[in-house]
Biopython code that builds the backbone (N, CA, C, O; Angstrom):
import numpy as np
from Bio.PDB.StructureBuilder import StructureBuilder

atoms = [
    (1, "MET", "N", (19.055, 7.793, 15.655)),
    (1, "MET", "CA", (17.713, 8.004, 15.030)),
    (1, "MET", "C", (17.619, 7.343, 13.613)),
    (1, "MET", "O", (18.521, 7.441, 12.781)),
    (2, "THR", "N", (16.508, 6.696, 13.421)),
    (2, "THR", "CA", (16.366, 5.990, 12.159)),
    (2, "THR", "C", (15.920, 6.900, 11.060)),
    (2, "THR", "O", (15.218, 7.880, 11.311)),
    (3, "ALA", "N", (16.313, 6.600, 9.836)),
    (3, "ALA", "CA", (15.937, 7.408, 8.670)),
    (3, "ALA", "C", (14.466, 7.239, 8.391)),
    (3, "ALA", "O", (13.906, 6.157, 8.572)),
    (4, "GLU", "N", (13.857, 8.288, 7.958)),
    (4, "GLU", "CA", (12.445, 8.244, 7.567)),
    (4, "GLU", "C", (12.241, 7.315, 6.359)),
    (4, "GLU", "O", (12.994, 7.434, 5.393)),
    (5, "PRO", "N", (11.242, 6.378, 6.366)),
    (5, "PRO", "CA", (11.140, 5.670, 5.125)),
    (5, "PRO", "C", (10.519, 6.498, 3.971)),
    (5, "PRO", "O", (9.494, 7.158, 4.142)),
    (6, "THR", "N", (11.116, 6.442, 2.901)),
    (6, "THR", "CA", (10.637, 7.237, 1.716)),
    (6, "THR", "C", (9.540, 6.708, 1.012)),
    (6, "THR", "O", (8.965, 7.441, 0.207)),
    (7, "TYR", "N", (9.158, 5.556, 1.186)),
    (7, "TYR", "CA", (7.940, 4.972, 0.509)),
    (7, "TYR", "C", (6.699, 5.305, 1.154)),
    (7, "TYR", "O", (5.647, 4.939, 0.629)),
    (8, "LEU", "N", (6.695, 5.992, 2.289)),
    (8, "LEU", "CA", (5.533, 6.448, 3.112)),
    (8, "LEU", "C", (5.635, 7.878, 3.396)),
    (8, "LEU", "O", (6.606, 8.282, 4.035)),
    (9, "ARG", "N", (4.717, 8.700, 2.982)),
    (9, "ARG", "CA", (4.818, 10.108, 3.229)),
    (9, "ARG", "C", (3.384, 10.743, 3.473)),
    (9, "ARG", "O", (2.358, 10.197, 3.067)),
    (10, "ASP", "N", (3.398, 11.839, 4.109)),
    (10, "ASP", "CA", (2.204, 12.594, 4.395)),
    (10, "ASP", "C", (1.623, 13.179, 3.120)),
    (10, "ASP", "O", (2.399, 13.680, 2.306)),
    (11, "SER", "N", (0.348, 13.153, 2.889)),
    (11, "SER", "CA", (-0.244, 13.845, 1.749)),
    (11, "SER", "C", (-1.137, 14.942, 2.003)),
    (11, "SER", "O", (-1.752, 15.484, 1.085)),
    (12, "GLY", "N", (-1.251, 15.336, 3.342)),
    (12, "GLY", "CA", (-2.122, 16.380, 3.725)),
    (12, "GLY", "C", (-3.426, 15.833, 4.115)),
    (12, "GLY", "O", (-3.963, 16.278, 5.129)),
    (13, "GLU", "N", (-4.003, 14.900, 3.411)),
    (13, "GLU", "CA", (-5.357, 14.322, 3.687)),
    (13, "GLU", "C", (-5.176, 12.898, 4.265)),
    (13, "GLU", "O", (-6.147, 12.267, 4.683)),
    (14, "GLY", "N", (-3.944, 12.412, 4.281)),
    (14, "GLY", "CA", (-3.675, 11.069, 4.783)),
    (14, "GLY", "C", (-2.243, 10.797, 4.391)),
    (14, "GLY", "O", (-1.374, 11.645, 4.595)),
    (15, "VAL", "N", (-1.983, 9.646, 3.840)),
    (15, "VAL", "CA", (-0.601, 9.201, 3.385)),
    (15, "VAL", "C", (-0.622, 8.646, 1.994)),
    (15, "VAL", "O", (-1.634, 8.211, 1.444)),
    (16, "ARG", "N", (0.589, 8.695, 1.466)),
    (16, "ARG", "CA", (0.829, 8.072, 0.168)),
    (16, "ARG", "C", (1.859, 6.963, 0.428)),
    (16, "ARG", "O", (2.804, 7.113, 1.202)),
    (17, "LEU", "N", (1.622, 5.857, -0.255)),
    (17, "LEU", "CA", (2.365, 4.661, -0.089)),
    (17, "LEU", "C", (2.888, 4.206, -1.384)),
    (17, "LEU", "O", (2.077, 4.001, -2.287)),
    (18, "ASP", "N", (4.180, 4.016, -1.593)),
    (18, "ASP", "CA", (4.714, 3.519, -2.799)),
    (18, "ASP", "C", (4.995, 1.993, -2.687)),
    (18, "ASP", "O", (5.697, 1.541, -1.783)),
    (19, "LEU", "N", (4.438, 1.247, -3.609)),
    (19, "LEU", "CA", (4.457, -0.225, -3.526)),
    (19, "LEU", "C", (5.023, -0.847, -4.721)),
    (19, "LEU", "O", (5.079, -0.226, -5.782)),
    (20, "VAL", "N", (5.451, -2.064, -4.596)),
    (20, "VAL", "CA", (5.772, -2.952, -5.664)),
    (20, "VAL", "C", (4.885, -4.160, -5.502)),
    (20, "VAL", "O", (5.106, -4.912, -4.553)),
    (21, "ALA", "N", (3.921, -4.411, -6.325)),
    (21, "ALA", "CA", (2.978, -5.501, -6.152)),
    (21, "ALA", "C", (3.480, -6.770, -6.728)),
    (21, "ALA", "O", (4.037, -6.767, -7.825)),
    (22, "GLN", "N", (3.311, -7.847, -6.045)),
    (22, "GLN", "CA", (3.704, -9.199, -6.521)),
    (22, "GLN", "C", (2.349, -10.034, -6.570)),
    (22, "GLN", "O", (1.947, -10.624, -5.567)),
    (23, "PRO", "N", (1.735, -10.057, -7.652)),
    (23, "PRO", "CA", (0.515, -10.836, -7.739)),
    (23, "PRO", "C", (0.692, -12.349, -7.741)),
    (23, "PRO", "O", (1.798, -12.841, -7.965)),
    (24, "ARG", "N", (-0.368, -13.081, -7.498)),
    (24, "ARG", "CA", (-0.318, -14.543, -7.461)),
    (24, "ARG", "C", (0.622, -15.023, -6.397)),
    (24, "ARG", "O", (1.299, -16.033, -6.590)),
    (25, "ALA", "N", (0.690, -14.329, -5.264)),
    (25, "ALA", "CA", (1.387, -14.801, -4.088)),
    (25, "ALA", "C", (0.645, -15.831, -3.328)),
    (25, "ALA", "O", (-0.546, -16.005, -3.587)),
    (26, "SER", "N", (1.263, -16.561, -2.374)),
    (26, "SER", "CA", (0.501, -17.540, -1.602)),
    (26, "SER", "C", (-0.483, -16.770, -0.621)),
    (26, "SER", "O", (-1.538, -17.289, -0.256)),
    (27, "ARG", "N", (-0.109, -15.593, -0.242)),
    (27, "ARG", "CA", (-1.005, -14.828, 0.644)),
    (27, "ARG", "C", (-0.772, -13.353, 0.468)),
    (27, "ARG", "O", (0.301, -12.965, 0.007)),
    (28, "THR", "N", (-1.670, -12.555, 0.791)),
    (28, "THR", "CA", (-1.543, -10.963, 0.753)),
    (28, "THR", "C", (-0.855, -10.557, 1.983)),
    (28, "THR", "O", (-1.378, -10.821, 3.066)),
    (29, "ALA", "N", (0.313, -9.914, 1.917)),
    (29, "ALA", "CA", (1.084, -9.444, 3.069)),
    (29, "ALA", "C", (2.115, -8.499, 2.574)),
    (29, "ALA", "O", (2.523, -8.523, 1.413)),
    (30, "PHE", "N", (2.561, -7.603, 3.549)),
    (30, "PHE", "CA", (3.671, -6.728, 3.238)),
    (30, "PHE", "C", (4.917, -7.504, 3.280)),
    (30, "PHE", "O", (5.059, -8.429, 4.079)),
    (31, "GLY", "N", (5.892, -7.128, 2.379)),
    (31, "GLY", "CA", (7.130, -7.771, 2.299)),
    (31, "GLY", "C", (8.239, -6.778, 2.586)),
    (31, "GLY", "O", (7.924, -5.737, 3.163)),
    (32, "PRO", "N", (9.449, -6.977, 2.260)),
    (32, "PRO", "CA", (10.559, -6.069, 2.574)),
    (32, "PRO", "C", (10.641, -4.855, 1.641)),
    (32, "PRO", "O", (9.927, -4.764, 0.642)),
    (33, "LEU", "N", (11.540, -3.921, 2.002)),
    (33, "LEU", "CA", (11.677, -2.779, 1.127)),
    (33, "LEU", "C", (12.392, -3.205, -0.168)),
    (33, "LEU", "O", (13.343, -3.984, -0.124)),
    (34, "LEU", "N", (11.956, -2.720, -1.253)),
    (34, "LEU", "CA", (12.662, -2.967, -2.579)),
    (34, "LEU", "C", (13.035, -1.587, -3.109)),
    (34, "LEU", "O", (12.191, -0.940, -3.730)),
    (35, "GLY", "N", (14.233, -1.117, -2.899)),
    (35, "GLY", "CA", (14.695, 0.254, -3.162)),
    (35, "GLY", "C", (13.827, 1.220, -2.399)),
    (35, "GLY", "O", (13.805, 1.178, -1.169)),
    (36, "GLU", "N", (13.131, 2.063, -3.062)),
    (36, "GLU", "CA", (12.318, 3.031, -2.289)),
    (36, "GLU", "C", (10.822, 2.712, -2.317)),
    (36, "GLU", "O", (9.981, 3.601, -2.188)),
    (37, "ARG", "N", (10.518, 1.460, -2.483)),
    (37, "ARG", "CA", (9.082, 0.966, -2.457)),
    (37, "ARG", "C", (8.997, -0.124, -1.537)),
    (37, "ARG", "O", (9.988, -0.824, -1.332)),
    (38, "ARG", "N", (7.838, -0.349, -0.928)),
    (38, "ARG", "CA", (7.553, -1.478, -0.089)),
    (38, "ARG", "C", (6.868, -2.642, -0.836)),
    (38, "ARG", "O", (5.848, -2.414, -1.487)),
    (39, "LYS", "N", (7.357, -3.791, -0.770)),
    (39, "LYS", "CA", (6.741, -4.931, -1.494)),
    (39, "LYS", "C", (5.425, -5.284, -0.835)),
    (39, "LYS", "O", (5.299, -5.225, 0.388)),
    (40, "LEU", "N", (4.450, -5.649, -1.637)),
    (40, "LEU", "CA", (3.168, -6.061, -1.210)),
    (40, "LEU", "C", (2.792, -7.330, -2.024)),
    (40, "LEU", "O", (2.400, -7.243, -3.187)),
    (41, "ALA", "N", (2.926, -8.515, -1.370)),
    (41, "ALA", "CA", (2.512, -9.694, -2.040)),
    (41, "ALA", "C", (1.062, -9.760, -2.031)),
    (41, "ALA", "O", (0.447, -9.515, -0.994)),
    (42, "VAL", "N", (0.406, -10.106, -3.228)),
    (42, "VAL", "CA", (-0.982, -10.161, -3.365)),
    (42, "VAL", "C", (-1.401, -11.487, -3.907)),
    (42, "VAL", "O", (-0.877, -11.936, -4.927)),
    (43, "ALA", "N", (-2.354, -12.143, -3.237)),
    (43, "ALA", "CA", (-2.821, -13.460, -3.551)),
    (43, "ALA", "C", (-3.550, -13.417, -4.900)),
    (43, "ALA", "O", (-3.472, -14.387, -5.654)),
    (44, "ALA", "N", (-4.216, -12.389, -5.212)),
    (44, "ALA", "CA", (-5.103, -12.349, -6.402)),
    (44, "ALA", "C", (-4.194, -12.238, -7.654)),
    (44, "ALA", "O", (-3.063, -11.759, -7.582)),
    (45, "PRO", "N", (-4.731, -12.696, -8.786)),
    (45, "PRO", "CA", (-4.031, -12.574, -10.045)),
    (45, "PRO", "C", (-4.265, -11.191, -10.713)),
    (45, "PRO", "O", (-5.267, -10.524, -10.460)),
    (46, "PRO", "N", (-3.327, -10.804, -11.549)),
    (46, "PRO", "CA", (-3.476, -9.463, -12.204)),
    (46, "PRO", "C", (-4.419, -9.501, -13.384)),
    (46, "PRO", "O", (-4.052, -9.080, -14.481)),
    (47, "VAL", "N", (-5.647, -10.004, -13.179)),
    (47, "VAL", "CA", (-6.568, -10.156, -14.287)),
    (47, "VAL", "C", (-7.884, -9.435, -13.906)),
    (47, "VAL", "O", (-8.448, -9.623, -12.828)),
    (48, "ASP", "N", (-8.343, -8.575, -14.893)),
    (48, "ASP", "CA", (-9.576, -7.765, -14.633)),
    (48, "ASP", "C", (-9.614, -7.017, -13.379)),
    (48, "ASP", "O", (-10.667, -6.943, -12.747)),
    (49, "GLY", "N", (-8.568, -6.474, -12.985)),
    (49, "GLY", "CA", (-8.475, -5.620, -11.787)),
    (49, "GLY", "C", (-8.568, -6.362, -10.500)),
    (49, "GLY", "O", (-8.738, -5.717, -9.465)),
    (50, "GLU", "N", (-8.475, -7.618, -10.473)),
    (50, "GLU", "CA", (-8.558, -8.427, -9.193)),
    (50, "GLU", "C", (-7.404, -8.094, -8.243)),
    (50, "GLU", "O", (-7.607, -7.931, -7.040)),
    (51, "ALA", "N", (-6.219, -7.997, -8.787)),
    (51, "ALA", "CA", (-5.082, -7.690, -7.824)),
    (51, "ALA", "C", (-5.289, -6.289, -7.255)),
    (51, "ALA", "O", (-5.173, -6.124, -6.041)),
    (52, "ASN", "N", (-5.586, -5.285, -8.052)),
    (52, "ASN", "CA", (-5.834, -3.934, -7.503)),
    (52, "ASN", "C", (-7.003, -3.925, -6.484)),
    (52, "ASN", "O", (-6.899, -3.238, -5.468)),
    (53, "ALA", "N", (-8.043, -4.622, -6.708)),
    (53, "ALA", "CA", (-9.198, -4.709, -5.768)),
    (53, "ALA", "C", (-8.660, -5.313, -4.479)),
    (53, "ALA", "O", (-8.961, -4.832, -3.386)),
    (54, "ALA", "N", (-7.869, -6.362, -4.610)),
    (54, "ALA", "CA", (-7.294, -7.061, -3.415)),
    (54, "ALA", "C", (-6.374, -6.090, -2.607)),
    (54, "ALA", "O", (-6.368, -6.084, -1.376)),
    (55, "ILE", "N", (-5.617, -5.293, -3.353)),
    (55, "ILE", "CA", (-4.669, -4.367, -2.632)),
    (55, "ILE", "C", (-5.504, -3.347, -1.915)),
    (55, "ILE", "O", (-5.199, -3.076, -0.754)),
    (56, "VAL", "N", (-6.557, -2.736, -2.499)),
    (56, "VAL", "CA", (-7.414, -1.761, -1.883)),
    (56, "VAL", "C", (-8.093, -2.400, -0.584)),
    (56, "VAL", "O", (-8.113, -1.781, 0.479)),
    (57, "LYS", "N", (-8.605, -3.575, -0.718)),
    (57, "LYS", "CA", (-9.333, -4.251, 0.406)),
    (57, "LYS", "C", (-8.205, -4.476, 1.528)),
    (57, "LYS", "O", (-8.429, -4.126, 2.687)),
    (58, "PHE", "N", (-7.075, -5.023, 1.184)),
    (58, "PHE", "CA", (-6.062, -5.350, 2.226)),
    (58, "PHE", "C", (-5.644, -4.084, 2.894)),
    (58, "PHE", "O", (-5.603, -4.030, 4.123)),
    (59, "LEU", "N", (-5.323, -3.039, 2.130)),
    (59, "LEU", "CA", (-4.794, -1.752, 2.772)),
    (59, "LEU", "C", (-5.857, -1.093, 3.603)),
    (59, "LEU", "O", (-5.560, -0.523, 4.653)),
    (60, "ALA", "N", (-7.086, -1.157, 3.158)),
    (60, "ALA", "CA", (-8.220, -0.565, 3.976)),
    (60, "ALA", "C", (-8.305, -1.296, 5.353)),
    (60, "ALA", "O", (-8.431, -0.653, 6.395)),
    (61, "LYS", "N", (-8.234, -2.622, 5.328)),
    (61, "LYS", "CA", (-8.308, -3.425, 6.549)),
    (61, "LYS", "C", (-7.121, -3.166, 7.406)),
    (61, "LYS", "O", (-7.245, -2.918, 8.606)),
    (62, "PHE", "N", (-5.946, -3.223, 6.790)),
    (62, "PHE", "CA", (-4.640, -3.056, 7.460)),
    (62, "PHE", "C", (-4.600, -1.711, 8.266)),
    (62, "PHE", "O", (-4.286, -1.663, 9.455)),
    (63, "PHE", "N", (-4.949, -0.619, 7.505)),
    (63, "PHE", "CA", (-4.864, 0.678, 8.147)),
    (63, "PHE", "C", (-6.177, 1.111, 8.892)),
    (63, "PHE", "O", (-6.232, 2.183, 9.495)),
    (64, "GLY", "N", (-7.133, 0.319, 8.833)),
    (64, "GLY", "CA", (-8.398, 0.662, 9.589)),
    (64, "GLY", "C", (-9.166, 1.774, 9.026)),
    (64, "GLY", "O", (-9.676, 2.622, 9.757)),
    (65, "VAL", "N", (-9.270, 1.799, 7.670)),
    (65, "VAL", "CA", (-10.073, 2.846, 7.035)),
    (65, "VAL", "C", (-11.084, 2.177, 6.095)),
    (65, "VAL", "O", (-11.034, 0.963, 5.894)),
    (66, "ALA", "N", (-11.991, 2.955, 5.527)),
    (66, "ALA", "CA", (-12.965, 2.502, 4.620)),
    (66, "ALA", "C", (-12.292, 2.185, 3.287)),
    (66, "ALA", "O", (-11.294, 2.820, 2.947)),
    (67, "LYS", "N", (-12.803, 1.229, 2.529)),
    (67, "LYS", "CA", (-12.294, 0.986, 1.204)),
    (67, "LYS", "C", (-12.270, 2.143, 0.307)),
    (67, "LYS", "O", (-11.376, 2.338, -0.516)),
    (68, "SER", "N", (-13.355, 2.958, 0.505)),
    (68, "SER", "CA", (-13.432, 4.244, -0.317)),
    (68, "SER", "C", (-12.295, 5.199, 0.033)),
    (68, "SER", "O", (-12.040, 6.106, -0.759)),
    (69, "SER", "N", (-11.587, 5.062, 1.169)),
    (69, "SER", "CA", (-10.521, 5.948, 1.397)),
    (69, "SER", "C", (-9.207, 5.584, 0.883)),
    (69, "SER", "O", (-8.232, 6.303, 1.105)),
    (70, "VAL", "N", (-9.121, 4.423, 0.155)),
    (70, "VAL", "CA", (-7.904, 3.879, -0.467)),
    (70, "VAL", "C", (-8.058, 4.004, -1.890)),
    (70, "VAL", "O", (-9.032, 3.491, -2.442)),
    (71, "ARG", "N", (-7.108, 4.696, -2.592)),
    (71, "ARG", "CA", (-7.163, 4.799, -4.020)),
    (71, "ARG", "C", (-5.824, 4.730, -4.650)),
    (71, "ARG", "O", (-4.888, 5.383, -4.189)),
    (72, "ILE", "N", (-5.690, 3.929, -5.735)),
    (72, "ILE", "CA", (-4.465, 3.761, -6.457)),
    (72, "ILE", "C", (-4.399, 4.923, -7.384)),
    (72, "ILE", "O", (-5.219, 5.061, -8.292)),
    (73, "VAL", "N", (-3.385, 5.797, -7.152)),
    (73, "VAL", "CA", (-3.312, 7.136, -7.844)),
    (73, "VAL", "C", (-2.267, 6.985, -8.984)),
    (73, "VAL", "O", (-2.246, 7.821, -9.887)),
    (74, "GLN", "N", (-1.416, 5.960, -8.966)),
    (74, "GLN", "CA", (-0.416, 5.791, -10.008)),
    (74, "GLN", "C", (-0.149, 4.357, -10.101)),
    (74, "GLN", "O", (-0.086, 3.682, -9.073)),
    (75, "GLY", "N", (0.028, 3.797, -11.362)),
    (75, "GLY", "CA", (0.408, 2.442, -11.596)),
    (75, "GLY", "C", (-0.762, 1.443, -11.611)),
    (75, "GLY", "O", (-0.588, 0.289, -11.220)),
    (76, "GLU", "N", (-1.892, 1.854, -12.036)),
    (76, "GLU", "CA", (-3.067, 1.056, -12.080)),
    (76, "GLU", "C", (-2.812, -0.245, -12.835)),
    (76, "GLU", "O", (-3.350, -1.279, -12.439)),
    (77, "THR", "N", (-2.008, -0.240, -13.913)),
    (77, "THR", "CA", (-1.825, -1.383, -14.710)),
    (77, "THR", "C", (-0.421, -1.934, -14.658)),
    (77, "THR", "O", (-0.090, -2.834, -15.429)),
    (78, "GLY", "N", (0.442, -1.410, -13.748)),
    (78, "GLY", "CA", (1.759, -1.979, -13.570)),
    (78, "GLY", "C", (2.014, -2.537, -12.156)),
    (78, "GLY", "O", (1.136, -2.519, -11.293)),
    (79, "ARG", "N", (3.223, -3.021, -11.956)),
    (79, "ARG", "CA", (3.551, -3.600, -10.579)),
    (79, "ARG", "C", (3.858, -2.441, -9.636)),
    (79, "ARG", "O", (3.528, -2.516, -8.452)),
    (80, "THR", "N", (4.501, -1.339, -10.146)),
    (80, "THR", "CA", (4.815, -0.351, -9.234)),
    (80, "THR", "C", (3.650, 0.634, -9.065)),
    (80, "THR", "O", (3.142, 1.167, -10.051)),
    (81, "LYS", "N", (3.241, 0.867, -7.858)),
    (81, "LYS", "CA", (1.966, 1.624, -7.563)),
    (81, "LYS", "C", (2.273, 2.683, -6.482)),
    (81, "LYS", "O", (3.158, 2.539, -5.639)),
    (82, "THR", "N", (1.483, 3.733, -6.578)),
    (82, "THR", "CA", (1.369, 4.765, -5.547)),
    (82, "THR", "C", (-0.097, 4.784, -5.081)),
    (82, "THR", "O", (-1.024, 5.000, -5.861)),
    (83, "VAL", "N", (-0.258, 4.542, -3.749)),
    (83, "VAL", "CA", (-1.598, 4.507, -3.256)),
    (83, "VAL", "C", (-1.849, 5.592, -2.252)),
    (83, "VAL", "O", (-1.035, 5.801, -1.352)),
    (84, "ALA", "N", (-2.981, 6.306, -2.382)),
    (84, "ALA", "CA", (-3.369, 7.404, -1.420)),
    (84, "ALA", "C", (-4.355, 6.660, -0.470)),
    (84, "ALA", "O", (-5.249, 5.905, -0.853)),
    (85, "ILE", "N", (-4.057, 6.989, 0.869)),
    (85, "ILE", "CA", (-4.897, 6.452, 1.895)),
    (85, "ILE", "C", (-5.321, 7.646, 2.780)),
    (85, "ILE", "O", (-4.533, 8.221, 3.531)),
    (86, "ALA", "N", (-6.602, 7.970, 2.639)),
    (86, "ALA", "CA", (-7.138, 9.125, 3.385)),
    (86, "ALA", "C", (-7.651, 8.692, 4.845)),
    (86, "ALA", "O", (-8.027, 7.539, 5.059)),
    (87, "GLY", "N", (-7.645, 9.615, 5.767)),
    (87, "GLY", "CA", (-8.127, 9.331, 7.022)),
    (87, "GLY", "C", (-7.194, 8.688, 8.058)),
    (87, "GLY", "O", (-7.613, 8.146, 9.081)),
    (88, "ILE", "N", (-5.963, 8.782, 7.737)),
    (88, "ILE", "CA", (-4.967, 8.209, 8.658)),
    (88, "ILE", "C", (-3.730, 9.118, 8.679)),
    (88, "ILE", "O", (-3.345, 9.669, 7.648)),
    (89, "THR", "N", (-3.105, 9.273, 9.868)),
    (89, "THR", "CA", (-2.008, 10.159, 9.966)),
    (89, "THR", "C", (-0.746, 9.329, 9.619)),
    (89, "THR", "O", (-0.780, 8.099, 9.587)),
    (90, "LEU", "N", (0.355, 10.045, 9.363)),
    (90, "LEU", "CA", (1.615, 9.468, 9.051)),
    (90, "LEU", "C", (2.095, 8.664, 10.214)),
    (90, "LEU", "O", (2.597, 7.550, 10.065)),
    (91, "ALA", "N", (1.932, 9.248, 11.390)),
    (91, "ALA", "CA", (2.387, 8.540, 12.628)),
    (91, "ALA", "C", (1.642, 7.219, 12.841)),
    (91, "ALA", "O", (2.244, 6.216, 13.223)),
    (92, "GLU", "N", (0.330, 7.226, 12.592)),
    (92, "GLU", "CA", (-0.468, 6.043, 12.793)),
    (92, "GLU", "C", (-0.099, 4.964, 11.749)),
    (92, "GLU", "O", (-0.027, 3.774, 12.056)),
    (93, "ALA", "N", (0.147, 5.462, 10.413)),
    (93, "ALA", "CA", (0.520, 4.497, 9.422)),
    (93, "ALA", "C", (1.867, 3.873, 9.808)),
    (93, "ALA", "O", (2.041, 2.665, 9.644)),
    (94, "ARG", "N", (2.747, 4.597, 10.274)),
    (94, "ARG", "CA", (4.073, 4.025, 10.640)),
    (94, "ARG", "C", (3.874, 3.033, 11.770)),
    (94, "ARG", "O", (4.471, 1.956, 11.753)),
    (95, "ARG", "N", (3.057, 3.367, 12.745)),
    (95, "ARG", "CA", (2.862, 2.539, 13.897)),
    (95, "ARG", "C", (2.312, 1.127, 13.351)),
    (95, "ARG", "O", (2.846, 0.069, 13.683)),
    (96, "ARG", "N", (1.270, 1.190, 12.538)),
    (96, "ARG", "CA", (0.771, 0.026, 11.995)),
    (96, "ARG", "C", (1.693, -0.838, 11.222)),
    (96, "ARG", "O", (1.588, -2.064, 11.229)),
    (97, "LEU", "N", (2.579, -0.206, 10.568)),
    (97, "LEU", "CA", (3.658, -0.886, 9.755)),
    (97, "LEU", "C", (4.791, -1.416, 10.641)),
    (97, "LEU", "O", (5.663, -2.161, 10.196)),
    (98, "GLY", "N", (4.741, -1.006, 11.901)),
    (98, "GLY", "CA", (5.801, -1.491, 12.788)),
    (98, "GLY", "C", (7.127, -0.632, 12.689)),
    (98, "GLY", "O", (8.214, -1.133, 12.976)),
    (99, "GLU", "N", (7.001, 0.635, 12.287)),
    (99, "GLU", "CA", (8.208, 1.452, 12.127)),
    (99, "GLU", "C", (8.315, 2.531, 13.164)),
    (99, "GLU", "O", (9.276, 3.299, 13.159)),
]
sb = StructureBuilder()
sb.init_structure("model")
sb.init_model(0)
sb.init_chain("A")
sb.init_seg("    ")
for serial, (resi, resn, name, xyz) in enumerate(atoms, 1):
    if name == "N":
        sb.init_residue(resn, " ", resi, " ")
    sb.init_atom(name, np.array(xyz, "f"), 0.0, 1.0, " ", f" {name:<3s}", serial, name[0])
structure = sb.get_structure()
């Protein structure tokens, strides 16, 4: 049996996802685990909230929820972020991440 990923957990209303953002990447996509966080390469620069907006848009599309269901709850101005995603189960989030 595989160990449960610690960067993804149930929040009661959806899931919480711990990320390390890498702005100004060539494309927006998930990367490997970095410690206890999942890397997320973001094409947008970290200027005027562009990277955060790109993260919210990408995660909403990736998990099939509305953008209003995705909220950065910690790390708004840093690279390490915790994101709350409402309206998705832990099992569905894992499936979409290929875990």
